[in-house]
N, C-alpha and C positions, 0 to 999 in steps of 0.2 A: 724459766729453767733451761739451763743450756744442756743440749744434747749433743752427742757425738754420733752422726749417722753418715749414711749415702747421700749424695747428690749426683742423679743420673745426667750425663752428658753423651757426646757421641752422636752418630747418626743412627738412623732406623736400620734395624738388625745388626748392627755394631755397637753396642752398649760400652760405656766409659763411666766410672764412677769416681767421684771425689769424696774423700773421707774427710768431713768438715764438722767443726762445732759451730752450732747454729742456735738460735732461740726457739724453742719448740713450737712456738706459734707461728714462726715462719714456712713459707711452702717449702715441700721438698727440694726442688731446684731454684729457690729463691735466695734471698739474702742469707750470707753466713758472716761468722766472727772471722773465723780463721780455717786455710786449709791446712789438714794435718797430714795428709796422705792422698793416694790414689790406687784403685783395683781396677783392672783390665781384666776382665773375664776371657775375653777372646785374644789373649796375648800369645804370640808364637813362643818355640821354645828358647828363642834369641834373646826376647824381652822380659822384663821383670812384670809378673802379673800382679804383686802386692808391694807397695812401699809405704812404709808409716814411719812418721817421726815420733819416735818413743819417747823421745824427751818432753816434746809439746803435747802429746797424748797423756803422760803423766801429769803434767801441769793443770792441763784441764781437769783431769778427774780428781787431782788433790783440791781443787778448787771447785768441786761440786756437781760436775758435769756426770750426767749418766751417759753410758755407752748402750747403743742399740744392740738388740741380739745380734744382727748380722755382723756389724763391726767387731762385736767381741770374738764372735767366731771368725773372722779374718785375722784378728790381732793373734789369736791363738795359733792360728794356722801359718801365720808370718814367724812367729817365736820358734814354731817347731822346724821350719825351714831353715832358719838361721841358726 
């Protein structure tokens, strides 16, 4: 099953997350199918904290991908800001 979830990157104490479509059986930070966006929780006010390609997100959801709870919260937060 395909899941849309966060994959952690960045350095120690400086997290950066890619929002990816990945097979559920793959590791959190391992192989993924497509990068749908990113989330930077430590972004300054000048930088964007959340960037999501809504078109590709809808594509994956329409093809049966499940969205993780955290990504669902971020999508809602992103839509509210826009």
